[in-house]
C-alpha positions as CSV (number, residue, x, y, z in Angstrom):
1,M,0.3,13.1,10.9
2,T,1.9,11.0,7.6
3,S,2.9,14.2,5.2
4,P,2.5,14.2,1.7
5,F,6.5,14.0,1.1
6,E,6.6,11.3,4.4
7,A,4.6,9.2,2.9
8,L,5.8,9.4,-1.0
9,N,9.4,9.1,0.5
10,V,7.8,5.5,2.1
11,L,6.4,4.5,-1.1
12,H,9.8,5.5,-3.0
13,N,11.7,3.5,-0.3
14,N,9.5,0.3,-1.5
15,R,8.8,0.5,-4.7
16,D,10.4,-3.2,-5.4
17,K,7.1,-3.9,-3.6
18,N,4.1,-5.1,-6.0
19,F,1.5,-3.4,-4.1
20,V,3.6,0.0,-3.7
21,Q,4.0,-0.3,-7.6
22,R,0.1,-1.0,-7.9
23,A,-0.5,2.6,-6.0
24,L,2.0,4.2,-7.4
25,H,1.2,3.5,-11.0
26,P,-2.0,1.9,-11.2
27,E,-3.2,2.3,-14.8
28,Q,-0.5,0.1,-15.3
29,F,-2.4,-2.7,-13.4
30,P,-5.7,-4.6,-13.5
31,V,-8.7,-3.4,-11.4
32,L,-10.7,-4.8,-8.4
33,D,-14.4,-3.9,-9.1
34,N,-15.8,-2.6,-5.8
35,P,-19.4,-2.9,-4.1
36,D,-20.2,0.8,-4.5
37,G,-18.8,0.8,-8.5
38,S,-15.6,2.3,-8.0
39,E,-12.7,0.5,-9.0
40,S,-9.2,-0.5,-6.9
41,T,-6.0,-1.7,-7.5
42,H,-5.0,-1.6,-4.2
43,S,-5.9,-1.5,-0.8
44,M,-4.0,-1.6,2.4
45,A,-4.2,-2.7,6.2
46,W,-2.1,-2.4,9.1
47,G,-1.0,-4.6,12.0
48,T,1.2,-5.3,14.8
49,G,4.2,-7.8,15.5
50,E,6.3,-9.1,18.2
51,G,7.4,-5.9,20.3
52,K,6.7,-2.6,18.8
53,Q,6.8,-4.0,15.2
54,A,4.3,-2.8,13.1
55,F,3.2,-3.5,9.4
56,V,1.5,-2.1,6.5
57,Y,0.2,-4.6,4.0
58,P,-2.1,-5.0,1.0
59,T,-6.2,-6.7,1.2
60,V,-5.9,-6.4,-2.6
61,I,-3.4,-8.9,-3.8
62,Q,-1.8,-9.8,-7.2
63,M,-0.3,-13.5,-6.9
64,Q,1.9,-12.8,-10.0
65,P,2.7,-9.5,-12.2
66,G,-0.2,-9.6,-15.2
67,N,-2.5,-12.2,-13.2
68,W,-6.2,-10.9,-11.9
69,L,-6.4,-9.0,-8.6
70,Q,-8.0,-10.4,-5.7
71,R,-9.4,-8.6,-1.7
72,L,-8.4,-10.9,1.1
73,D,-9.7,-10.6,4.6
74,D,-7.4,-9.0,6.9
75,M,-6.0,-12.0,8.1
76,K,-5.6,-14.2,4.9
77,A,-3.8,-10.7,3.7
78,W,-1.7,-10.6,6.6
79,E,-0.5,-14.3,6.1
80,Y,0.0,-13.8,2.4
81,A,2.3,-10.7,3.1
82,K,4.2,-12.6,5.6
83,R,5.0,-15.8,3.0
84,S,5.4,-12.9,0.2
85,G,7.5,-10.0,1.6
86,E,5.0,-7.8,0.4
87,F,4.4,-5.4,3.6
88,I,5.9,-2.1,4.8
89,E,7.5,-2.4,8.5
90,F,6.8,0.9,10.5
91,D,8.7,1.5,14.3
92,D,5.3,1.6,15.8
93,A,1.4,1.3,15.4
94,V,0.9,4.9,15.7
95,K,3.0,4.9,12.1
96,A,1.8,2.3,10.5
97,A,-2.1,2.8,11.5
98,D,-1.4,6.7,10.1
99,F,0.1,6.1,7.0
100,S,-2.4,3.3,6.2
101,K,-5.2,6.2,6.2
102,N,-2.8,9.1,5.1
103,Y,-0.7,8.1,2.1
104,K,-3.4,8.8,-0.5
105,K,-2.5,12.7,0.4
106,I,-0.1,11.9,-1.7
107,W,-2.3,12.9,-4.7
108,Q,-3.9,15.6,-3.3
109,G,-1.5,17.6,-1.7
110,K,2.0,19.7,-3.4
111,A,3.6,16.3,-3.9
112,A,1.0,15.8,-6.8
113,R,2.1,19.1,-8.5
114,H,6.1,18.5,-8.5
115,N,7.6,16.2,-11.3
116,I,8.9,13.5,-8.9
117,R,9.8,10.1,-10.6
118,L,9.5,7.2,-8.1
119,D,10.7,4.5,-10.7
């Protein structure tokens, strides 16, 4: 399972991507209202490419900085990610799936208590 520190490192190494910035600094971005009454600045999915490559990509996108957010289904989101470069590549599907499900533990674990700058 991805540890909070491993997830933090992956996010830090991809901090140039808009969806990663929205994950790390949600207070700086617009929100998307969810059906359950909660709000999102980002949401991630994962998929595989040729060979063993796997990718994590956003399903909530922001076409241009400052624009509103919109939710896409996984297929449209993957097409957007390929065109825009808004994805993170992993060695295999297990790592990508794990990261996409567990990256939010950064804010629940010890990493949240450390003064770590990500920008």
